[in-house]
Backbone bond lengths (Angstrom), bond angles and torsions (degrees), N, CA, C in turn:
res aa  C-N    CA-C-N  psi(-1)  N-CA   C-N-CA  omega(-1)  CA-C   N-CA-C  phi
1 A - - - 1.496 - - 1.526 110.86 -
2 L 1.332 114.37 -30.80 1.454 114.19 173.64 1.482 113.52 -65.09
3 S 1.386 113.72 -43.07 1.404 117.25 -177.94 1.514 115.93 -62.55
4 R 1.382 112.31 -34.18 1.409 123.28 179.77 1.651 104.79 -66.65
5 S 1.154 118.51 -48.45 1.494 122.82 -179.90 1.416 112.95 -58.71
6 L 1.347 120.99 -37.44 1.417 125.19 179.35 1.567 106.72 -71.70
7 V 1.199 117.00 -43.77 1.586 121.79 179.71 1.529 108.21 -55.72
8 S 1.354 111.01 -50.44 1.426 114.85 -179.90 1.527 116.57 -58.98
9 S 1.341 113.66 -39.41 1.378 120.92 179.16 1.596 110.65 -66.13
10 A 1.309 116.32 -39.91 1.474 118.85 178.11 1.509 108.85 -63.58
11 Y 1.370 116.82 -46.33 1.495 119.84 177.06 1.541 112.17 -54.41
12 A 1.324 110.18 -44.91 1.554 109.39 -177.23 1.416 115.23 -71.47
13 S 1.429 121.62 -24.64 1.368 128.97 176.68 1.541 105.68 -68.44
14 Q 1.337 112.74 -48.11 1.557 117.28 -176.95 1.497 106.51 -60.57
15 A 1.338 121.74 -47.32 1.408 123.36 -178.56 1.462 111.68 -60.07
16 M 1.372 118.85 -39.28 1.523 118.42 179.09 1.478 108.32 -66.08
17 A 1.246 116.94 -41.19 1.483 117.74 -176.00 1.548 110.11 -68.02
18 A 1.338 114.53 -36.99 1.516 114.19 177.56 1.377 112.49 -70.83
19 S 1.350 121.41 -30.27 1.389 122.90 172.42 1.575 116.79 -66.06
20 G 1.277 109.40 -42.40 1.481 116.68 175.57 1.530 112.58 -64.66
21 N 1.248 114.99 -34.83 1.485 114.71 178.42 1.536 108.92 -69.38
22 V 1.326 115.12 -43.89 1.483 116.89 175.80 1.560 113.36 -55.82
23 L 1.214 116.03 -45.59 1.518 120.98 -177.60 1.511 108.12 -65.74
24 N 1.409 119.01 -40.94 1.396 123.24 171.90 1.515 116.84 -56.51
25 N 1.286 111.09 -43.44 1.485 119.74 178.92 1.514 112.71 -64.84
26 I 1.423 116.41 -38.74 1.443 122.46 -179.31 1.486 107.28 -72.94
27 A 1.363 120.43 -37.81 1.447 120.51 -179.72 1.584 108.57 -65.89
28 R 1.352 117.53 -40.56 1.467 119.01 -179.06 1.566 107.81 -65.47
29 A 1.368 111.42 -39.73 1.464 112.83 179.43 1.508 113.64 -60.97
30 A 1.363 118.37 -45.44 1.367 124.20 179.66 1.561 115.34 -62.72
31 V 1.372 109.91 -39.75 1.567 111.70 171.81 1.452 113.80 -64.22
32 G 1.417 115.90 -41.47 1.435 115.02 178.37 1.560 112.37 -63.29
33 I 1.402 114.49 -43.56 1.528 115.87 177.98 1.449 109.92 -57.71
34 G 1.277 116.90 -49.62 1.498 125.19 177.12 1.491 111.08 -45.19
35 A 1.319 114.31 -57.94 1.419 121.13 -175.07 1.445 109.13 -64.78
36 G 1.334 121.01 -41.48 1.438 125.52 174.86 1.530 113.57 -54.00
37 I 1.396 114.27 -47.25 1.482 119.65 177.70 1.379 111.22 -63.47
38 S 1.390 121.89 -46.95 1.451 125.80 174.02 1.526 113.34 -53.87
39 L 1.261 114.98 -45.90 1.421 120.51 179.62 1.501 113.23 -62.93
40 F 1.304 116.52 -42.62 1.450 124.03 177.08 1.526 108.64 -63.88
41 Q 1.310 119.45 -45.95 1.478 117.88 -175.79 1.512 108.00 -73.58
42 A 1.255 123.51 -25.75 1.471 124.63 175.43 1.557 109.54 -81.13
43 S 1.321 118.34 -5.95 1.495 120.14 174.83 1.330 116.81 -100.07
44 I 1.419 119.47 -0.46 1.473 116.55 -179.03 1.540 103.51 -130.67
45 Y 1.327 111.88 156.48 1.559 121.26 -179.82 1.485 107.48 -150.62
46 N 1.291 114.89 149.91 1.530 123.35 -177.65 1.499 109.75 -106.61
47 V 1.406 117.78 137.07 1.401 125.17 167.23 1.513 110.50 -108.11
48 D 1.271 117.28 113.74 1.448 123.85 -172.38 1.579 108.24 -79.14
49 G 1.367 108.03 162.66 1.589 113.94 179.24 1.534 108.31 -61.46
50 G 1.490 109.33 137.80 1.388 114.58 178.34 1.521 113.09 90.75
51 T 1.329 116.00 -6.38 1.442 117.90 175.73 1.523 114.63 -120.26
52 R 1.350 116.85 173.30 1.428 123.93 176.78 1.547 106.56 -138.97
53 A 1.302 117.82 164.43 1.444 117.30 -178.74 1.451 105.96 -133.69
54 V 1.447 116.43 138.01 1.344 126.36 177.01 1.578 109.33 -112.55
55 M 1.332 114.63 127.43 1.534 121.14 -170.92 1.499 110.47 -89.21
56 F 1.261 118.00 128.49 1.525 119.91 173.58 1.548 104.76 -109.99
57 D 1.293 113.11 119.79 1.502 122.99 171.67 1.457 114.20 -98.77
58 R 1.404 114.12 124.03 1.481 114.37 175.27 1.567 120.86 -55.91
59 L 1.215 110.44 -26.06 1.453 118.51 178.43 1.528 117.72 -85.19
60 R 1.388 111.09 -39.61 1.471 118.94 -164.81 1.661 105.51 -117.59
61 G 1.270 117.00 -2.88 1.547 118.41 -179.12 1.552 111.94 75.56
62 V 1.294 113.18 -159.96 1.521 115.62 178.29 1.466 119.86 -64.29
63 Q 1.218 120.80 122.50 1.523 125.47 -179.93 1.398 114.12 -74.31
64 P 1.332 117.19 134.34 1.626 116.90 178.11 1.422 106.53 -71.93
65 G 1.395 109.51 159.30 1.534 118.41 -178.69 1.592 109.24 85.10
66 A 1.322 106.90 162.04 1.516 116.90 178.17 1.583 108.29 -117.31
67 I 1.238 113.94 147.81 1.500 121.25 179.72 1.580 110.98 -97.34
68 G 1.230 115.97 127.58 1.385 123.04 -173.28 1.507 113.82 -72.34
69 E 1.353 117.58 -177.80 1.478 126.41 177.60 1.578 109.58 -62.75
70 G 1.393 117.92 155.27 1.369 122.34 -179.47 1.527 114.64 118.42
71 T 1.356 115.71 -171.49 1.400 124.57 178.59 1.455 109.87 -103.24
72 H 1.342 118.47 131.40 1.611 122.51 179.37 1.464 113.52 -135.58
73 F 1.295 114.83 164.42 1.440 121.16 -173.98 1.560 105.96 -103.00
74 R 1.337 115.30 155.80 1.451 119.77 176.92 1.579 104.10 -152.32
75 I 1.348 111.83 166.85 1.471 118.61 178.36 1.653 104.50 -93.17
76 P 1.420 109.51 121.73 1.392 110.04 -178.74 1.536 115.71 -58.04
77 W 1.212 119.48 151.48 1.557 129.57 179.36 1.587 107.29 61.83
78 L 1.345 120.76 -36.53 1.428 122.38 -173.80 1.654 111.08 -75.66
79 Q 1.279 110.51 -37.74 1.508 116.23 -171.61 1.638 103.93 -120.84
80 T 1.328 115.14 138.60 1.406 123.35 172.63 1.468 114.83 -128.03
81 P 1.314 124.07 118.25 1.489 118.90 -179.34 1.572 109.51 -85.48
82 H 1.301 116.12 147.93 1.490 121.67 173.60 1.560 110.92 -121.97
83 I 1.130 114.61 125.80 1.449 118.23 -169.02 1.576 109.46 -95.48
84 F 1.313 113.81 134.77 1.495 130.29 -174.05 1.567 103.53 -110.87
85 D 1.361 118.42 132.36 1.477 124.57 170.13 1.532 103.53 -88.62
86 V 1.337 121.23 115.53 1.518 118.13 179.96 1.488 109.26 -106.81
87 R 1.290 114.94 10.58 1.640 118.11 174.82 1.570 105.30 -72.40
88 I 1.443 112.34 152.25 1.452 120.38 175.19 1.475 109.95 -61.52
89 R 1.266 118.27 125.20 1.379 124.84 173.42 1.601 116.01 -119.42
90 P 1.311 113.42 141.59 1.553 119.99 -171.85 1.598 103.86 -88.74
91 R 1.409 112.75 149.09 1.368 115.81 171.59 1.557 105.29 -148.50
92 N 1.390 121.11 147.83 1.344 126.33 175.95 1.471 109.36 -107.75
93 I 1.309 117.63 132.32 1.461 123.84 -179.91 1.518 108.60 -122.88
94 G 1.367 116.47 124.82 1.445 115.69 179.68 1.645 108.88 -119.13
95 S 1.258 119.26 151.98 1.317 124.11 176.44 1.541 115.97 -152.23
96 N 1.344 115.03 141.59 1.443 124.03 176.74 1.497 111.21 -100.71
97 T 1.271 123.52 110.29 1.400 123.20 -169.07 1.623 106.99 -136.09
98 G 1.350 113.69 172.97 1.491 118.74 174.93 1.512 113.53 -110.44
99 T 1.353 117.80 145.96 1.358 127.26 172.87 1.467 113.27 -74.46
100 K 1.335 111.49 178.57 1.471 117.38 176.86 1.562 115.45 -71.87
101 D 1.376 114.56 -27.76 1.435 120.05 167.41 1.630 117.14 -98.41
102 L 1.289 107.96 29.47 1.439 119.43 167.81 1.604 111.70 63.08
103 Q 1.180 113.37 31.87 1.643 123.40 170.63 1.540 105.77 -90.33
104 V 1.417 113.41 134.42 1.385 120.02 171.61 1.510 114.30 -80.23
105 V 1.171 120.05 125.46 1.591 124.52 -178.36 1.628 106.53 -129.17
106 T 1.316 112.61 145.81 1.386 126.21 176.43 1.574 110.77 -108.71
107 I 1.242 122.36 114.91 1.452 126.31 -175.04 1.440 107.42 -116.66
108 N 1.393 118.56 133.25 1.395 125.14 170.72 1.568 113.38 -113.31
109 L 1.274 119.84 132.13 1.432 124.04 179.62 1.566 115.22 -115.98
110 R 1.200 115.56 137.14 1.490 119.50 176.29 1.567 104.72 -109.97
111 V 1.274 107.28 121.33 1.642 118.53 -175.71 1.425 107.05 -119.41
112 L 1.334 116.66 132.79 1.513 128.91 170.33 1.610 108.80 -109.02
113 S 1.303 112.32 113.84 1.360 116.35 -173.97 1.589 115.23 -135.36
114 R 1.252 111.07 160.21 1.484 119.42 -178.97 1.645 112.65 -152.65
115 P 1.300 119.73 152.69 1.439 118.13 178.61 1.525 111.95 -80.85
116 E 1.304 114.64 155.31 1.369 120.70 172.52 1.518 114.56 -82.25
117 E 1.310 114.92 115.73 1.405 118.85 -164.60 1.442 112.30 -62.19
118 D 1.325 123.62 -37.48 1.392 131.49 176.87 1.478 115.61 -55.65
119 F 1.347 116.29 -24.18 1.469 123.84 -170.86 1.531 108.23 -117.89
120 L 1.236 122.94 20.98 1.436 123.65 -177.57 1.559 110.17 -65.77
121 H 1.248 118.84 -36.62 1.441 117.92 177.14 1.514 112.09 -65.82
122 E 1.271 121.06 -34.63 1.464 123.11 179.09 1.558 106.65 -72.90
123 I 1.385 119.58 -44.71 1.404 118.13 172.39 1.486 116.01 -52.56
124 F 1.334 113.68 -50.14 1.493 116.04 177.93 1.613 114.28 -60.50
125 S 1.281 117.70 -35.50 1.371 121.45 -178.45 1.577 109.93 -73.64
126 N 1.355 116.45 -40.80 1.475 119.34 -176.90 1.520 118.16 -86.67
127 L 1.374 113.64 -35.05 1.476 122.26 -167.89 1.443 112.99 -118.68
128 G 1.335 118.80 -37.98 1.540 126.99 -172.91 1.505 111.39 90.68
129 L 1.345 111.59 -170.81 1.459 116.57 -174.34 1.547 113.69 -70.57
130 D 1.342 120.13 -26.00 1.374 127.42 -177.93 1.582 108.49 -97.25
131 Y 1.297 113.22 49.03 1.496 120.82 -176.15 1.562 110.53 -64.10
132 D 1.326 111.22 -44.68 1.529 112.96 -176.33 1.557 110.13 -65.43
133 E 1.244 117.70 -36.15 1.555 122.07 -179.95 1.510 106.70 -61.61
134 R 1.293 120.67 -40.19 1.454 127.31 -176.99 1.528 113.34 -73.35
135 V 1.262 116.81 -36.94 1.473 123.20 -170.39 1.566 118.03 -99.85
136 L 1.290 112.48 -54.23 1.498 118.24 -168.09 1.522 111.66 -63.35
137 P 1.344 122.18 -41.74 1.606 114.22 176.63 1.498 114.31 -67.26
138 S 1.267 120.86 -32.49 1.486 120.75 178.65 1.433 114.57 -67.60
139 I 1.474 117.64 -54.51 1.443 120.16 172.09 1.452 118.16 -61.53
140 G 1.262 115.92 -30.96 1.544 120.80 175.31 1.537 111.16 -61.54
141 N 1.317 113.13 -49.70 1.434 116.29 177.09 1.487 115.29 -61.82
142 E 1.326 111.69 -38.15 1.513 113.05 -177.92 1.521 111.83 -74.40
143 V 1.319 119.90 -34.36 1.458 120.56 171.58 1.539 114.94 -61.21
144 L 1.365 111.35 -52.82 1.376 116.54 179.39 1.584 116.48 -54.72
145 K 1.317 118.73 -44.35 1.387 123.92 177.77 1.510 109.58 -62.45
146 A 1.285 117.76 -42.82 1.504 126.94 177.67 1.518 111.48 -56.75
147 V 1.350 116.43 -54.30 1.332 122.60 -177.14 1.535 119.35 -70.84
148 V 1.310 116.09 -41.72 1.523 126.58 -174.58 1.601 102.39 -67.05
149 A 1.314 116.15 -35.52 1.566 118.55 -175.81 1.540 111.72 -66.17
150 Q 1.312 113.22 -13.01 1.510 114.04 177.54 1.540 117.90 -87.92
151 Y 1.331 111.36 -6.86 1.517 119.28 -176.03 1.522 118.75 -122.18
152 N 1.234 117.98 147.18 1.443 117.36 171.23 1.532 110.13 -73.71
153 A 1.354 113.04 166.37 1.471 116.28 178.11 1.608 113.49 -59.48
154 E 1.335 110.93 -43.64 1.506 113.77 178.60 1.451 110.45 -60.56
155 Q 1.431 116.49 -41.67 1.436 116.27 -176.45 1.493 114.91 -64.48
156 L 1.297 119.50 -28.69 1.419 125.53 173.98 1.608 112.89 -57.40
157 I 1.359 109.76 -31.98 1.447 113.02 -178.64 1.570 111.63 -85.11
158 T 1.368 113.51 -47.14 1.443 118.94 -178.77 1.477 115.19 -76.80
159 Q 1.381 117.34 -18.10 1.394 116.98 179.06 1.573 111.99 -125.53
160 R 1.401 111.57 45.95 1.343 117.89 -174.10 1.591 117.96 -61.29
161 E 1.335 108.16 -36.01 1.560 112.82 -176.23 1.506 106.37 -71.04
162 R 1.349 116.62 -42.25 1.452 115.20 178.99 1.586 114.82 -62.06
163 V 1.348 113.30 -39.61 1.455 116.49 175.17 1.519 110.49 -61.70
164 S 1.253 118.29 -45.18 1.522 124.12 -179.54 1.679 109.61 -56.82
165 K 1.304 111.39 -41.16 1.524 115.56 -176.02 1.464 106.44 -71.04
166 Q 1.283 119.86 -38.06 1.482 125.37 -176.49 1.557 106.63 -68.11
167 V 1.238 117.27 -41.36 1.483 121.36 -175.14 1.594 102.94 -72.12
168 R 1.316 119.32 -44.25 1.549 120.03 177.33 1.414 113.57 -58.00
169 D 1.326 119.53 -47.03 1.476 121.89 -178.86 1.481 108.85 -61.41
170 A 1.346 118.02 -50.93 1.513 121.18 -169.51 1.565 106.42 -68.81
171 L 1.280 119.17 -38.91 1.519 124.30 179.36 1.534 108.14 -65.91
172 T 1.289 114.18 -45.82 1.545 112.95 -178.73 1.631 111.52 -63.86
173 A 1.269 118.88 -37.92 1.386 122.64 177.52 1.477 110.51 -63.27
174 R 1.256 120.16 -46.18 1.504 124.75 178.34 1.504 112.01 -60.01
175 A 1.386 115.64 -48.10 1.451 120.11 -174.33 1.543 109.01 -68.69
176 K 1.377 116.01 -27.59 1.426 116.89 175.04 1.487 116.61 -65.50
177 E 1.315 116.40 -22.29 1.440 119.49 173.46 1.574 114.52 -67.00
178 F 1.309 114.02 -25.06 1.449 120.32 176.32 1.554 112.08 -100.10
179 H 1.229 115.74 14.85 1.630 124.92 -175.82 1.513 108.05 49.58
180 I 1.405 110.82 47.86 1.519 116.93 166.45 1.532 108.84 -109.73
181 Q 1.344 118.89 128.30 1.398 122.26 174.28 1.468 116.04 -92.24
182 L 1.309 120.40 126.13 1.422 121.85 177.13 1.503 110.80 -101.37
183 E 1.387 113.12 118.60 1.463 115.72 174.10 1.512 119.69 -76.55
184 D 1.357 115.45 -29.18 1.361 121.29 179.39 1.438 111.44 -165.85
185 V 1.405 114.51 146.14 1.473 120.92 -177.78 1.562 104.76 -142.06
186 A 1.351 116.90 125.34 1.449 124.22 -172.31 1.515 106.39 -142.03
187 I 1.494 108.85 141.30 1.530 111.04 172.38 1.561 104.15 -88.91
188 T 1.457 109.88 127.21 1.448 110.79 -179.48 1.578 111.63 -106.83
189 D 1.309 121.91 -10.09 1.394 122.39 177.63 1.516 112.16 -152.59
190 L 1.279 114.91 143.38 1.492 118.50 -173.60 1.587 103.26 -141.70
191 K 1.313 115.27 114.37 1.483 118.64 -174.61 1.510 105.86 -127.46
192 F 1.432 116.46 142.75 1.391 121.23 177.97 1.534 106.88 -119.02
193 G 1.391 117.18 171.11 1.392 123.42 -179.27 1.484 106.82 -73.58
194 K 1.412 110.63 164.38 1.478 122.13 -178.72 1.515 110.94 -55.08
195 E 1.392 113.02 -50.06 1.414 122.14 -176.65 1.591 113.14 -50.95
196 F 1.488 109.90 -50.45 1.515 116.61 178.41 1.481 113.61 -64.11
197 T 1.326 117.81 -33.84 1.473 119.07 -176.93 1.522 106.52 -73.93
198 A 1.400 118.39 -36.95 1.481 113.97 179.27 1.638 109.27 -74.28
199 A 1.188 120.63 -26.27 1.434 121.49 173.20 1.486 111.46 -67.76
200 I 1.359 120.41 -40.11 1.405 121.77 -179.85 1.546 110.18 -65.40
201 E 1.348 115.02 -40.02 1.435 120.66 -178.90 1.620 110.87 -65.83
202 S 1.352 112.44 -44.15 1.513 114.67 173.24 1.519 112.43 -57.73
203 K 1.230 119.10 -44.77 1.484 128.25 -178.99 1.477 110.51 -55.48
204 Q 1.392 111.63 -43.06 1.483 121.07 -168.80 1.689 100.43 -69.65
205 V 1.299 111.73 -49.63 1.477 118.18 -179.15 1.533 111.59 -58.66
206 A 1.292 116.31 -41.07 1.481 120.29 176.88 1.557 114.35 -62.42
207 E 1.363 112.34 -42.05 1.423 122.17 176.20 1.567 112.43 -61.07
208 Q 1.188 109.79 -43.74 1.503 115.99 179.16 1.506 115.02 -64.14
209 D 1.486 111.66 -41.85 1.448 114.60 175.14 1.469 117.12 -68.30
210 A 1.481 115.68 -31.58 1.357 118.44 176.80 1.629 112.09 -70.70
211 E 1.268 111.27 -33.66 1.522 112.96 178.94 1.554 111.66 -72.99
212 R 1.384 114.59 -33.60 1.465 116.04 177.58 1.666 106.00 -68.90
213 S 1.249 120.31 -38.14 1.498 123.73 179.24 1.469 107.86 -62.59
214 R 1.363 115.88 -43.61 1.618 116.49 -176.79 1.528 108.09 -67.25
215 L 1.415 116.58 -33.53 1.464 110.32 -177.31 1.523 109.41 -74.45
216 L 1.397 119.99 -30.63 1.313 120.36 -177.32 1.679 109.28 -70.04
217 V 1.296 116.01 -30.92 1.456 119.23 179.23 1.582 103.19 -69.57
218 L 1.295 116.05 -43.45 1.505 116.68 -175.65 1.467 106.75 -61.44
219 K 1.310 115.95 -45.26 1.527 121.88 -173.96 1.546 106.41 -61.34
220 T 1.317 122.30 -43.59 1.454 126.66 -177.27 1.637 106.61 -65.80
221 E 1.361 117.54 -42.67 1.378 117.69 -176.75 1.631 108.99 -68.85
222 Q 1.260 118.44 -37.58 1.400 120.58 175.88 1.533 110.36 -64.87
223 E 1.202 118.75 -44.56 1.471 120.32 176.70 1.589 113.96 -62.48
224 K 1.413 112.00 -34.63 1.371 111.18 176.82 1.547 116.75 -70.90
225 K 1.351 111.74 -38.73 1.530 120.35 171.41 1.557 113.25 -56.27
226 A 1.458 110.69 -42.83 1.400 117.10 179.26 1.407 116.36 -61.06
227 A 1.398 116.66 -42.94 1.473 127.21 -179.87 1.583 108.86 -66.53
228 I 1.344 114.43 -42.80 1.510 117.85 173.58 1.458 113.46 -57.37
229 I 1.385 118.95 -47.97 1.443 122.54 -176.63 1.488 108.90 -67.81
230 R 1.391 119.65 -33.29 1.464 125.27 -177.84 1.524 108.90 -67.90
231 A 1.366 112.90 -43.69 1.498 116.77 179.11 1.468 111.54 -68.16
232 E 1.326 116.91 -40.55 1.575 116.38 173.30 1.442 112.32 -59.01
233 G 1.329 114.82 -39.36 1.483 111.46 -177.38 1.569 110.67 -70.27
234 E 1.350 120.40 -42.94 1.367 120.60 173.49 1.551 118.74 -54.85
235 S 1.391 109.61 -37.55 1.410 114.27 -178.44 1.611 107.06 -72.84
236 E 1.315 113.70 -34.83 1.515 114.80 -179.53 1.498 111.01 -70.02
237 A 1.403 113.52 -36.68 1.541 117.96 176.47 1.576 107.04 -64.41
238 A 1.284 119.12 -46.50 1.479 118.23 179.37 1.531 119.99 -58.82
239 R 1.378 110.24 -35.70 1.393 119.74 172.12 1.589 114.58 -63.35
240 L 1.316 108.92 -47.21 1.520 115.15 178.87 1.481 109.38 -66.05
241 V 1.343 124.34 -40.98 1.432 123.69 178.53 1.621 110.18 -61.76
242 S 1.409 115.22 -45.33 1.394 120.27 -179.94 1.571 110.52 -60.27
243 E 1.360 114.29 -44.28 1.475 114.30 178.27 1.592 108.64 -65.07
244 A 1.274 118.84 -39.42 1.402 119.87 178.90 1.511 115.01 -60.54
245 L 1.327 114.90 -39.53 1.454 124.05 179.96 1.654 107.37 -65.37
246 E 1.203 115.21 -45.48 1.436 119.55 177.86 1.464 112.98 -65.80
247 N 1.279 122.18 -35.51 1.544 122.37 -177.11 1.609 108.75 -88.92
248 S 1.349 118.39 -29.24 1.472 117.47 -176.22 1.638 110.87 -143.52
249 P 1.534 112.38 105.70 1.454 113.36 -174.93 1.540 108.61 -75.17
250 A 1.315 122.25 -6.41 1.515 129.57 177.73 1.605 105.59 -63.05
251 L 1.377 120.67 -31.25 1.391 119.94 -175.02 1.487 111.09 -68.07
252 V 1.260 114.26 -31.09 1.568 115.49 179.48 1.588 108.12 -67.59
253 E 1.253 116.54 -34.83 1.464 119.69 -178.80 1.556 105.92 -71.65
254 L 1.390 119.84 -43.63 1.401 118.20 174.87 1.511 118.29 -60.03
255 R 1.359 113.87 -31.94 1.477 118.00 177.18 1.584 113.94 -70.57
256 R 1.461 111.68 -37.91 1.389 117.40 178.71 1.563 112.34 -67.11
257 I 1.343 117.58 -35.06 1.509 121.56 -178.04 1.597 104.97 -70.06
258 E 1.377 115.98 -42.68 1.538 118.72 -178.91 1.498 108.14 -59.46
259 A 1.440 118.89 -46.64 1.392 122.09 -178.23 1.490 110.93 -61.08
260 A 1.325 118.95 -44.02 1.424 121.70 -175.75 1.552 109.51 -65.07
261 K 1.425 117.13 -35.18 1.430 120.47 179.54 1.535 109.37 -69.03
262 D 1.338 117.26 -34.58 1.580 118.08 179.80 1.481 107.03 -69.82
263 I 1.332 120.99 -31.34 1.425 122.26 -173.95 1.526 110.00 -74.76
264 A 1.288 115.44 -37.38 1.400 124.61 179.63 1.564 109.83 -69.96
265 E 1.215 120.44 -38.69 1.391 123.20 -176.14 1.637 103.46 -70.29
266 T 1.312 117.41 -43.40 1.432 124.11 -179.02 1.621 109.84 -58.85
267 L 1.368 117.64 -43.25 1.406 120.03 -176.93 1.418 109.61 -74.44
268 S 1.354 122.48 -29.10 1.406 124.80 -177.68 1.526 111.54 -70.72
269 R 1.237 117.38 -28.38 1.556 124.08 172.11 1.496 119.24 -84.69
270 S 1.324 114.47 -2.98 1.445 121.15 176.11 1.484 115.56 -78.86
271 R 1.412 120.33 143.37 1.425 116.54 -178.52 1.629 109.97 -83.05
272 N 1.221 119.12 -10.60 1.409 117.61 -179.20 1.531 116.31 -95.84
273 V 1.390 117.08 4.60 1.359 127.24 169.49 1.486 117.43 -115.78
274 T 1.310 116.14 111.07 1.568 120.72 -173.61 1.526 112.50 -86.20
275 Y 1.446 113.95 -28.82 1.518 121.12 176.27 1.427 111.99 -156.66
276 L 1.285 114.56 164.75 1.389 117.56 -179.02 1.659 103.75 -116.41
277 P 1.316 112.98 135.21 1.557 121.86 -173.45 1.510 103.65 -61.83
278 S 1.377 115.24 126.64 1.385 121.16 175.35 1.536 111.17 -95.35
279 S 1.302 123.30 -13.71 1.453 118.63 171.35 1.492 111.40 -94.56
280 G 1.356 116.80 165.75 1.413 119.83 177.72 1.513 109.12 84.37
281 H 1.225 116.24 179.44 1.398 121.30 -173.90 1.564 107.55 -115.24
282 N 1.330 116.18 142.94 1.519 119.90 179.22 1.565 105.14 -70.36
283 V 1.381 110.64 147.33 1.431 109.14 178.45 1.508 116.29 -73.02
284 L 1.351 115.01 -29.43 1.498 117.11 178.81 1.423 106.86 -74.38
285 L 1.287 122.87 -30.19 1.399 123.13 -179.04 1.603 110.28 -72.62
286 N 1.329 110.63 -28.82 1.398 113.49 -173.84 1.661 109.37 -88.47
287 M 1.351 114.88 -10.11 1.466 112.29 -175.14 1.532 114.16 -63.09
288 G 1.250 115.76 -41.76 1.446 121.10 -177.52 1.515 106.16 -68.06
289 Q 1.326 120.95 -42.19 1.449 125.69 -175.75 1.554 107.68 -64.91
290 A 1.376 117.23 -44.48 1.391 121.40 -176.89 1.502 109.32 -64.95
291 S 1.288 113.97 -42.88 1.502 117.91 178.88 1.459 112.31 -64.63
């Protein structure tokens, strides 16, 4: 019985040892699998749509070129990808500056920009991921001050498109030096000081008054010319009538008959006259005969 008990104890010890070995092996395998999964996850990275990656290597520094969209591999700890957004991004730039005639003006620009993909590694090395925040406000103010100083305040209003084109060309050239591509530059707001606004309103009122006075003068001159022409016409008509009377007394008789006819027609339309006397002689008709 004692020997049997010893054998059973030996078998139990061996079974426990085998079980312990199996558990240890499983634990080691789990640790290895977990470490492998972690290493795999650390070895891949994704580049989303509209973005590019710049790789920084601890041994070789920033690598040239940009990495496109998709899933890519890297060496953990040794390599670190930095993601750039290469889509068009809007930005507003405001500036208070002075015109050629020393007027203060506030100009707001709307700029649509994106980085040049072939130079992303240089942008990252020189400016960093916030390149647009570092560059666009400063060069925008610089260009606006330089361009606006070439124009008077009134010219900024009357030649706005020309000013906008000059700002766009100059700002595009300056941004190109930092490998930033500008898709569009537009002046969205243009404000002047209160003094200049009041002066503009006064000038407009004065111009309107001057234009009104000019039209009145023209109207008076035209009326004067019309009166002269009318007087000359009446004088000429009187002269012609006088000459006709001298040359032909029958014209007086014709005028007398026409006047009598007009009077008769007027009396016939009057409510107070029911008939015209048919007997006797008309006074107007007898005027010439009596004379």
